[in-house]
C-alpha positions, 0 to 999 in steps of 0.5 A, a space after each residue: 867583914 861585918 858592915 857597920 851602919 851609922 846613923 849619919 849614913 841613913 838618917 835625913 839631915 833634918 831628922 838628925 838635927 832634930 835628934 841633936 836638939 832633943 838630946 837623943 844624939 850628941 857629938 863627941 870630941 872627935 865630931 863623931 855621932 853618939 846616940 843615947 840609950 834611954 834605958 841606961 842613959 849612956 851615950 854610945 857611938 851611933 852605929 850598928 856595933 852598939 845598937 841593933 839595926 831597925 828598918 822602921 826607925 828613922 835613924 835606922 837603929 833600935 832605941 836601946 843599946 845592944 847590952 840593954 836589949 840583951 839584958 831585957 831579953 834574958 830577963 823576959 825569957 827567965 820570967 816566962 818559966 820553962 813551960 811557957 811558949 
C-alpha cells in the first residue's frame, strides 16, 4: 500500500498558518487542507496523491500539482527534439 504524505503531517504549525493567510492553502467544508497549484490555480487536497513530495519545501510537497508537472514535462521533452540530450 502506498503511503500518502499530507502537508499537515510534516509542516510546522506556524508555517501552515502563514500559508493559510497567504491563500496558498485553504480548508474545505470537512476541514481538510487543500493546496493551490499556482500553474492551474486549482485547489487540490494537500497530500502526495495530488502533489509530488519534495524534501526541500517547507510543507514537503512540490509547488505544482502532478497533472501540471506531467504536462510541463511532456511539453519540455517534446520541445527538445529527437537529437537533443
